[in-house]
C-alpha positions in Angstrom: 74.8 145.8 133.0 71.5 147.2 132.0 68.2 146.7 133.9 68.4 143.7 136.2 65.1 142.0 136.9 64.5 139.9 140.1 66.1 136.5 139.7 64.8 133.1 140.4 65.5 133.1 144.1 64.0 136.5 144.9 61.1 136.1 142.5 58.2 133.8 143.3 58.1 130.9 140.9 55.0 130.4 138.7 53.8 127.3 137.1 56.1 124.8 138.8 54.2 121.8 140.0 55.6 119.2 142.4 53.7 116.1 141.1 56.5 115.0 138.8 59.1 115.3 141.6 56.9 113.4 144.0 56.4 110.6 141.5 60.1 110.5 140.7 60.9 109.9 144.4 58.1 107.5 145.1 58.9 105.2 142.2 62.5 104.5 143.1 63.5 101.6 145.2 65.8 103.3 147.8 65.8 100.8 150.7 68.0 98.0 149.2 71.4 99.2 150.5 70.1 99.7 154.1 68.1 96.5 154.2 71.0 94.5 152.9 73.4 95.9 155.5 70.9 95.3 158.3 70.5 91.7 157.1 74.2 91.3 157.2 74.3 92.6 160.7 71.6 90.2 161.8 73.5 87.3 160.2 76.9 88.1 161.6 76.3 89.3 165.1 75.0 87.5 168.2 71.4 88.8 168.6 71.0 87.4 172.1 74.1 89.2 173.3 72.9 92.3 171.6 69.6 92.1 173.4 71.4 91.6 176.7 73.6 94.7 176.0 70.5 96.8 175.1 68.7 95.7 178.3 71.5 96.8 180.4 71.6 100.4 179.3 70.5 102.7 182.2 67.4 104.8 181.4 69.2 108.0 182.5 71.8 107.4 179.7 69.0 107.0 177.2 67.3 110.1 178.4 70.5 112.1 178.2 71.3 110.8 174.7 67.7 111.6 173.6 68.0 115.2 174.9 71.2 115.7 173.0 69.7 114.2 169.8 66.8 116.7 170.1 69.4 119.5 170.5 71.1 118.3 167.4 67.8 118.4 165.5 66.9 121.8 166.8 70.3 123.2 165.7 69.6 121.7 162.3 66.5 123.7 162.1 68.4 126.8 163.2 71.0 126.2 160.5 68.3 125.8 157.8 66.7 129.1 158.9 69.9 131.0 159.0 71.0 129.7 155.5 67.7 130.8 154.0 68.0 134.2 155.6 71.6 134.6 154.3 70.4 133.6 150.8 67.6 136.2 150.8 64.6 134.2 151.9 62.8 135.9 154.8 61.0 133.0 156.4 59.7 132.8 160.0 61.6 130.4 162.3 58.5 128.3 163.0 58.1 127.8 159.3 61.7 126.9 158.9 61.5 124.4 161.8 58.4 122.7 160.3 59.9 122.5 156.8 63.2 121.2 158.1 61.6 118.6 160.2 59.5 117.4 157.3 62.6 117.4 155.0 64.4 115.2 157.6 61.6 112.7 157.3 62.1 112.9 153.6 65.7 112.0 154.0 64.6 108.8 155.7 62.5 107.8 152.7 65.1 108.6 150.1 68.9 109.1 150.2 69.5 111.8 152.7 70.6 114.6 150.4 68.0 114.0 147.7 65.2 113.2 150.1 65.8 116.4 152.0 66.2 118.4 148.8 63.0 117.0 147.2 61.0 117.7 150.3 62.4 121.2 150.7 61.8 121.9 147.0 58.1 121.2 147.4 57.8 123.2 150.5 59.7 126.2 149.1 57.5 126.1 146.0 54.5 126.3 148.2 56.0 129.4 149.8 56.6 131.0 146.4 60.4 130.5 146.1 62.5 128.6 143.6 62.7 124.9 144.2 66.4 125.1 143.0 67.2 126.9 146.2 66.6 123.7 148.1 69.6 122.0 146.4 71.8 125.0 147.2 70.9 125.1 150.9 71.1 121.3 151.3 74.4 121.2 149.3 76.0 123.8 151.6 74.8 121.9 154.7 76.1 118.6 153.5 79.4 119.9 152.2 80.2 121.7 155.5 79.1 118.8 157.7 81.0 116.2 155.6 84.2 118.3 155.7 84.1 118.7 159.4 83.3 115.0 160.0 86.0 114.0 157.6 88.6 116.0 159.5 87.4 114.6 162.8 87.4 111.1 161.5 90.9 111.3 160.2 92.0 112.6 163.7 90.1 109.8 165.3 91.7 107.2 163.1 95.1 108.6 163.8 94.4 108.4 167.5 93.1 104.9 167.6 95.4 103.2 165.0 98.4 105.4 165.8 98.8 106.1 162.0 97.0 105.9 158.8 98.5 103.6 156.1 99.1 105.6 152.9 102.1 103.5 151.8 102.7 102.9 148.2 102.4 99.1 148.5 99.3 99.2 150.7 97.1 102.2 150.5 98.7 103.6 147.4 95.3 104.1 145.9 94.6 106.9 148.5 97.8 108.7 147.4 96.8 108.2 143.7 93.3 109.5 144.3 94.5 112.6 146.2 97.2 113.5 143.7 94.8 113.1 140.8 92.0 115.0 142.5 94.3 117.9 143.3 95.7 117.9 139.7 92.3 117.9 138.2 91.0 120.7 140.4 94.1 122.9 139.8 94.0 122.4 136.0 90.3 122.7 135.7 90.1 126.0 137.6 93.3 127.6 136.3 93.0 126.6 132.6 89.5 125.2 132.1 87.9 128.5 133.3 88.9 131.8 131.7 90.1 134.8 133.6 86.7 136.4 133.8 85.0 133.2 135.0 87.6 132.7 137.7 87.2 136.3 138.8 83.5 136.0 139.0 83.7 132.6 140.7 85.8 134.2 143.5 83.3 137.0 143.7 80.4 134.6 144.1 82.2 132.7 146.8 83.3 135.8 148.6 80.1 137.9 148.3 77.4 135.3 148.3 78.6 132.0 149.8 81.3 132.9 152.3 79.0 134.2 155.0 76.4 131.4 154.7 79.1 128.7 154.7 80.9 130.2 157.8 77.6 130.5 159.7 76.5 127.1 158.7 79.9 125.7 159.8 79.6 127.3 163.3 76.1 125.8 163.8 77.3 122.5 162.4 80.0 122.3 165.0 77.4 122.6 167.7 75.3 119.9 166.0 78.3 117.6 165.9 79.1 118.3 169.5 75.5 117.4 170.6 75.6 114.2 168.6 79.0 113.2 169.9 77.6 113.8 173.4 74.8 111.4 172.6 77.2 108.8 171.3 79.4 109.2 174.5 76.4 108.9 176.8 75.3 105.6 175.3 78.8 104.3 174.6 80.0 104.7 178.2 76.9 102.8 179.3 77.6 99.8 177.2 81.4 99.5 177.4 83.7 99.0 180.3 87.3 99.7 181.1 87.9 101.9 178.1 89.3 105.5 178.1 87.0 108.3 177.2 89.3 109.5 174.3 89.1 106.1 172.7 85.3 106.3 172.8 85.4 109.8 171.5 87.6 108.8 168.5 85.4 105.8 167.7 82.3 108.0 167.8 83.5 110.5 165.2 84.5 107.6 162.9 81.0 106.1 163.2 79.4 109.5 162.6 81.5 109.9 159.5 80.6 106.5 158.1 76.9 107.1 158.8 77.1 110.4 156.8 78.3 108.7 153.6 75.6 108.9 151.0 75.2 105.2 150.5 72.4 104.4 152.9 69.3 105.9 154.3 69.7 108.0 157.4 72.9 106.0 158.1 71.1 102.8 158.8 73.2 99.7 158.2 76.4 101.6 157.6 76.4 103.0 161.1 75.8 99.6 162.7 78.5 97.8 160.8 81.1 100.6 161.3 80.2 100.8 165.0 80.7 97.0 165.4 84.1 97.2 163.7 85.3 100.3 165.4 84.4 99.0 168.9 86.3 95.8 168.2 89.4 97.9 167.4 89.4 99.3 171.0 89.0 95.9 172.6 85.2 95.9 173.0 82.7 93.5 171.7 81.1 94.1 168.3 77.7 93.7 169.9 78.3 96.6 172.2 79.1 98.9 169.2 76.0 97.5 167.4 73.8 98.2 170.4 75.0 101.8 170.6 74.5 102.4 166.9 71.0 100.9 167.0 70.0 103.1 169.9 71.4 106.2 168.2 69.4 105.3 165.1 66.2 104.8 167.0 66.6 108.0 169.1 67.4 110.0 165.9 64.4 108.7 164.2 62.2 109.4 167.2 63.6 112.9 167.5 62.9 113.7 163.9 59.3 112.4 164.2 58.8 114.3 167.4 59.9 117.5 165.8 57.8 116.9 162.8 54.7 116.3 164.9 55.4 119.3 167.2 56.0 121.6 164.3 52.5 121.0 163.0 51.0 122.7 166.2 53.3 125.7 165.9 52.0 128.9 164.3 53.5 129.4 160.8 53.5 132.4 158.6 54.6 133.5 155.2 57.7 135.6 155.0 57.6 138.9 153.2 58.9 138.9 149.6 61.5 141.6 149.1 60.5 144.6 147.0 62.1 145.3 143.6 63.9 148.4 145.0 65.4 146.3 147.8 66.5 143.7 145.3 68.6 146.2 143.5 70.7 146.9 146.5 70.9 143.4 148.0 73.0 140.4 147.2 71.1 138.1 144.8 71.6 134.5 143.8 70.0 133.0 140.7 69.8 129.5 142.0 69.1 127.7 138.7 72.1 129.5 137.1 74.3 128.9 140.2 73.4 125.2 140.2 74.0 125.0 136.5 77.5 126.5 136.8 78.3 124.3 139.7 77.2 121.3 137.7 79.3 122.4 134.7 82.4 122.5 136.8 81.6 119.5 139.0 80.6 117.1 136.3 83.4 118.2 134.0 85.9 117.1 136.6 84.4 114.4 138.7 82.9 112.3 135.9 86.5 110.9 135.5 86.5 109.4 139.0 84.7 106.1 139.4 84.5 103.8 142.4 83.6 100.1 142.1 81.5 98.5 144.9 81.5 94.7 145.0 78.2 92.9 145.5 77.2 89.3 145.5 76.5 89.2 141.8 79.0 91.7 140.3 80.4 95.2 140.6 78.3 98.3 141.0 79.9 101.4 139.5 79.5 104.6 141.4 80.8 107.8 139.9 81.7 110.9 142.0 79.7 113.1 139.6 76.5 111.1 140.2 75.2 113.6 142.8 75.8 116.5 140.5 74.0 114.7 137.7 71.0 113.8 139.8 70.7 117.4 141.0 71.0 118.7 137.5 68.3 116.3 136.2 65.9 117.3 139.0 66.6 121.0 138.3 66.1 120.5 134.6 62.7 118.8 135.4 61.6 121.9 137.4 62.7 124.2 134.6 60.9 122.1 132.0 57.7 122.1 134.0 57.9 125.8 134.6 58.4 126.6 130.9 56.1 123.9 129.5 58.4 123.5 126.4 59.3 119.8 126.5 59.0 118.9 122.9 61.3 121.6 121.5 64.2 120.9 124.0 66.4 119.1 121.5 67.8 119.9 118.1 67.2 116.3 117.1 63.6 115.5 116.2 62.3 112.5 118.1 65.1 112.5 120.7 62.6 112.4 123.6 60.8 109.6 121.9 64.0 107.6 121.5 64.9 108.0 125.1 61.4 106.9 126.2 61.5 103.9 123.9 64.9 102.6 125.3 63.7 103.2 128.8 60.7 101.0 128.1 63.0 98.4 126.6 65.2 98.3 129.7 62.3 98.2 132.1 60.6 95.4 130.1 63.8 93.4 130.0 64.2 93.8 133.7 60.7 92.5 134.5 61.3 89.7 132.0 64.4 88.6 133.8 62.7 89.0 137.1 60.0 86.4 136.1 62.7 84.0 134.7 65.5 84.0 137.2 64.6 86.6 139.8 66.1 90.0 140.7 69.9 90.3 140.7 71.9 93.2 142.0 73.6 93.5 138.6 70.3 93.9 136.7 68.7 96.1 139.3 71.5 98.5 140.1 73.9 98.4 137.2 71.4 98.1 134.4 68.0 99.3 135.4 68.8 102.1 137.9 72.1 102.6 136.0 70.0 103.6 133.0 68.1 106.1 135.1 71.4 107.5 136.2 72.5 107.8 132.6 69.2 109.7 131.8 70.1 112.1 134.6 73.4 112.8 132.9 71.5 113.4 129.6 69.2 116.0 131.2 72.0 117.5 133.2 73.8 118.1 129.9 70.6 119.6 128.5 70.4 121.9 131.6 73.9 123.2 130.9 73.1 124.2 127.3 69.5 125.2 127.6 70.1 127.5 130.6 73.7 128.7 130.1 73.9 128.5 126.3 77.0 127.7 124.3 79.1 129.5 126.9 78.2 126.8 129.5 78.7 124.0 127.0 82.1 125.4 125.9 83.2 125.7 129.5 82.0 122.2 130.5 83.8 120.7 127.5 87.0 122.7 128.2 87.0 121.7 131.8 86.5 118.0 130.8 89.3 118.1 128.2 91.7 119.8 130.6 90.8 117.4 133.5 91.6 114.4 131.2 94.9 116.0 130.2 95.8 116.6 133.9 95.2 112.9 134.7 97.5 111.9 131.9 100.2 114.3 133.2 99.9 112.7 136.7 100.2 109.2 135.4 103.1 110.1 133.1 105.0 111.6 136.0 104.3 108.8 138.4 105.3 106.1 135.9 108.2 108.0 134.2 109.7 110.0 137.0 108.3 108.3 140.1 110.6 105.3 140.1 113.6 107.5 140.3 112.2 109.0 143.6 111.2 105.8 145.3 107.7 105.7 143.9 108.2 102.7 141.7 106.5 100.4 144.2 103.1 102.0 143.6 100.8 98.9 143.1 99.6 99.4 139.6 96.9 97.0 138.6 97.8 97.3 134.9 100.9 98.3 133.1 98.5 100.1 130.8 97.2 103.5 131.8 93.7 103.2 133.5 93.2 106.6 135.1 90.6 106.8 137.9 88.1 104.3 136.4 90.1 101.1 137.0 90.0 99.9 133.4 92.3 100.8 130.5 89.6 100.5 127.9 87.1 102.6 129.8 89.8 105.2 130.4 90.7 105.2 126.7 87.0 105.8 126.0 87.0 108.9 128.2 90.0 110.2 126.4 88.4 109.6 123.1 85.4 111.7 124.1 87.8 114.5 125.2 89.5 114.3 121.8 86.2 114.4 120.1 85.4 117.6 121.9 88.9 119.1 121.5 89.1 118.4 117.7 85.6 119.4 116.7 86.5 123.0 115.9 85.0 124.8 118.9 87.1 126.8 121.3 87.2 123.9 123.7 90.8 123.0 124.4 92.0 126.0 126.3 90.7 129.5 127.0 91.5 132.4 124.8 95.0 133.7 125.2 96.6 130.3 125.8 96.4 128.9 122.2 100.0 127.7 122.5 98.8 125.0 125.0 96.4 123.5 122.5 98.9 121.1 120.9 100.2 120.2 124.3 96.8 119.3 125.6 96.0 117.3 122.4 99.3 115.6 122.6 98.6 114.5 126.2 95.3 113.1 125.2 96.9 111.1 122.4 99.5 109.8 124.8 96.8 108.7 127.2 95.1 106.7 124.4 98.4 105.2 123.3 99.5 104.2 126.8 96.1 102.7 127.6 97.1 99.9 125.2 93.6 99.7 123.8 93.4 98.5 120.2 89.7 99.4 120.0 90.5 102.9 121.2 93.2 103.4 118.5 90.8 102.1 115.8 88.1 104.5 117.1 90.5 107.4 117.1 91.3 106.8 113.5 87.6 106.7 112.7 86.9 109.9 114.5 89.8 111.6 112.7 88.4 110.4 109.4 84.9 111.7 110.3 86.3 115.1 111.2 88.2 115.1 108.0 85.0 114.5 106.1 83.2 117.2 108.0 86.0 119.6 107.4 86.5 120.5 111.1 89.9 118.8 111.7 92.6 121.2 112.9 95.5 119.9 110.9 98.2 122.1 112.3 97.4 121.5 115.9 97.0 117.8 115.3 100.4 117.6 113.6 102.1 119.4 116.5 100.3 117.1 119.0 101.4 114.0 117.2 105.0 115.3 117.3 104.8 115.9 121.0 103.4 112.4 121.6 106.0 110.8 119.4 108.8 112.5 121.3 107.5 111.3 124.7 107.0 107.8 123.4 110.5 107.8 122.0 112.0 109.0 125.3 110.1 106.4 127.2 111.3 103.7 124.9 114.9 104.8 125.4 114.5 104.8 129.2 112.9 101.4 129.4 114.4 99.4 126.6 117.9 100.7 125.9 119.2 100.2 129.4 119.0 103.7 130.8 116.5 102.4 133.4 115.5 99.0 132.1 112.6 97.4 133.9 111.9 100.3 136.2 109.1 102.1 134.5 105.8 100.2 135.0 104.1 100.9 131.8 103.8 99.8 128.2 105.9 101.9 125.9 104.7 99.9 122.9 101.3 98.3 123.7 101.9 94.5 123.8 98.8 93.8 121.8 100.3 95.9 119.0 103.8 94.4 119.3 102.6 90.9 118.9 103.0 90.0 122.6 99.7 89.5 124.4 100.3 89.9 128.1 96.6 89.8 128.9 95.8 86.3 127.8 93.2 85.6 130.5 91.4 88.8 129.5 91.3 87.7 125.8 90.0 84.3 126.8 87.2 85.9 128.8 86.4 88.2 125.9 86.1 85.3 123.5 84.1 83.3 126.0 81.7 86.1 126.6 81.1 86.7 122.9 80.5 83.0 122.2 78.1 82.6 125.1 76.4 85.9 124.2 75.7 84.6 120.7 74.3 81.4 122.1 72.1 83.3 124.4 70.7 85.4 121.6 70.0 82.4 119.4 68.1 80.8 122.2 66.0 84.0 122.8 66.1 85.9 119.4 63.1 88.2 119.7 62.7 89.3 123.4 66.1 88.3 124.8 66.9 86.3 127.9 66.1 89.2 130.3 68.1 92.0 131.9 71.1 90.6 133.8 70.7 87.1 132.3 74.3 86.7 131.2 75.7 87.8 134.5 73.3 85.5 136.3 74.4 82.6 134.1 78.0 83.2 134.8 77.6 83.5 138.5 75.6 80.3 138.6 78.0 78.3 136.4 81.4 79.7 137.3 80.9 82.0 140.2 83.0 84.6 138.5 81.3 87.8 137.2 81.7 88.4 133.5 80.0 90.7 131.0 79.6 90.4 127.3 82.5 92.3 125.7 80.3 93.8 123.0 77.5 96.3 123.9 75.4 95.5 120.8 75.6 91.7 121.4 74.7 92.4 125.0 71.6 94.2 123.8 70.7 91.3 121.5 71.2 88.7 124.1 69.3 90.3 127.0 66.7 92.6 125.3 66.4 90.7 122.0 66.0 91.9 118.5 62.9 94.0 119.3 64.8 95.8 122.1 67.9 96.2 120.0 65.8 97.9 117.3 64.2 100.1 119.9 67.7 101.2 121.1 68.9 101.9 117.6 66.2 104.6 117.2 68.5 106.8 119.4 71.7 106.8 117.3 69.8 106.7 114.0 67.8 109.8 114.9 71.1 111.7 115.7 72.8 110.7 112.5 69.7 111.4 110.4 69.3 114.9 111.8 73.0 115.7 111.0 72.7 114.1 107.5 69.6 116.0 106.5 71.1 119.4 107.5 74.8 119.8 106.3 75.1 123.2 108.0 74.1 121.7 111.3 76.7 118.9 111.2 79.5 121.4 110.7 78.7 123.1 113.9 81.3 122.2 116.5 78.8 121.0 119.0 77.1 118.6 116.6 80.5 117.4 115.3 81.4 116.7 119.0 78.2 114.6 119.3 78.9 112.7 116.1 82.5 112.1 117.0 81.6 110.9 120.5 78.9 108.7 119.1 81.3 107.1 116.5 84.0 106.5 119.1 81.4 104.8 121.4 80.1 102.6 118.6 83.6 101.4 117.6 84.9 100.8 121.1 81.6 99.1 122.1 82.2 96.5 119.4 84.9 95.0 121.6 83.9 96.2 125.1 80.9 96.8 127.2 80.9 100.7 127.1 77.3 101.6 126.6 77.0 102.9 130.2 79.8 105.5 130.0 78.4 108.5 131.9 80.7 111.0 130.2 79.2 110.1 126.8 75.6 110.7 127.8 76.6 113.9 129.5 78.2 115.2 126.3 75.3 113.9 124.2 72.7 115.8 126.2 74.8 119.0 126.3 75.6 119.0 122.6 72.1 118.1 121.3 70.1 120.5 123.5 69.0 123.9 122.1 71.1 126.8 123.4 69.3 129.1 125.8 66.0 127.3 125.2 64.8 128.5 128.5 66.4 132.0 128.4 63.1 133.9 128.6 62.4 132.6 132.1 65.9 131.9 133.2 67.6 135.0 131.8 69.3 136.5 134.8 73.0 136.4 134.9 74.8 135.2 137.9 76.2 138.5 139.3 78.5 139.5 142.1 78.5 142.7 144.1 80.8 144.1 141.5 78.6 143.0 138.6 79.5 141.1 135.6 78.5 138.0 133.7 79.9 134.5 134.2 81.1 134.4 130.6 82.6 136.9 128.3 82.0 137.7 124.7 84.7 135.4 123.4 82.8 132.4 124.8 79.4 133.2 123.4 78.3 131.3 120.4 74.6 131.5 120.8 
């Protein structure tokens, strides 16, 4: 292994400043979700009755609940202190108490996880430790607490409702989500990671994370018990003629809802869920709302009280372990640990998307968003520490291109604000959505610049295998499922749509996987399983075919032509994959159309758009309408556009039905104008120019992946609104960043007690 120097957790950080992180948090608008839900509560529920219920709560019940809330907060400080100790940070308890109380206040200002992590990052930096450690500690806390609450909430739901509906006609989405999630995890870990990586991952979990997680779990159980006691103390004071087990079950359901990362400190979500849950046990919604409001106020008061009290406690600096002690102790390089966690998490979860309805459209929330935001913040800390921002990318002017388009989006948003006001679609999907996409770009850059080509290869391989696993699940459910009574699963489309709810978006994800798999890098499977490569490629091709997306098929042909021109196309593997896909399509045709099981399989064997039968007439009408109206909007505002969100606002005002422009380039012209469109084009032009100038560079598999993904996005975006596909921006950032750009300061391998690197020689292409 050679000489191992102290890593980023056990070595004081130098040069990392917190100003950028503070500005990042302060400039966001994090209160909209909570404020909206509170306004809904004020509009729906009887405020006079609520005031009556609140006035009837005995002071003794309030005092008991407040004492239990304080106990919960104290245990939270103990958990934070214990986790830091287990991870090698010798910090006095009074310091941990103060820092945790301040971070809890930070969680009230920003989303709980990120508010706490940002606050802890600044405080740990002041103590001389790596800010990345804050995300590891907070991640462990949140994961353990969420898992325990989820288990208790399921038990509570079973107790109250008698059963949980997971039927295939109603609730089949839950079955589908669980099956796909398990398939992606199994395939990603067993095939996406090589043997050495799996071995070292088990070692990291066993040697470094098992003890902290178990100890955190034990303390978290005590925290939950104290909070449940507070809920019970208040609930029994506001309800009558209800059994204690019912109140207990309702309390854990409310706690679980409040823990979801979609509000601030649970405000809004806790109140609405309490009102609904109380109505399910025969109590008034106002009683549940009153209890939730009191819990929220007491929790906030408790956090503020601890924060004020901690300022008067003596604090001290913990001793930094010596170099000799480091050689014999367990060590965690938090930047590298986070990077590997992001590699695996983003590669799998970026395929899972949830759509939340709002008054003016749909907000897309991806399960990989927390990983991406963590990665972007970590990348920011690394960049500030190394002070090498300009040379991060292989493409000259890439930073400038990102800044230009960010200015374009922000300007268009304020333009729309002045014309027709702020809409949810413009604010969340477009403006904040672009910031989320930027986080994916810099998360991808973190993977490559810190972990090198090994990290990039692993992320691409996990992403490819995860896509193939989703295709396998959907094939089995649609081909074999009907013969086992699963034919009633409520498919929204006969076309494949994966976990993103849209066949065209799903086909785009598959195209990106094919771009990575066909680019010439060792991305499809790990070494030793080359025989699976044609199978994986065949599954991806089947997914594109069964998605029934004409744009995706055209884009696939364009990507193959590009790779043929670049000389990276694996002809033999592609031929075998096409043969496998043809066999499966033929078998499906025989089963459905020759009478073997006619009408049972709910899927398109031959996409109707290609066979001359258009079964999506309304979709085609909407597409034509959106393009026509988009052109009219651009001609009316040719230079500066109509403002961000103008088209969606126009559709909601005129028809009441949300509709987007089914052409990303036309959308840019219509809403940001010709000036903004040219500003955006700086981005793809800079990428193509860099590859064109250097022929050797464009033959590298990672650059070929970027070019193939870019071409696929361009072609599909001509017929659909696909610019905001997170997977594309993740791959773009990862493939264009310089490998091991920050290796001199982030050079310590993630080791276990038995030693070893988290990659082997076959994966290194630095």
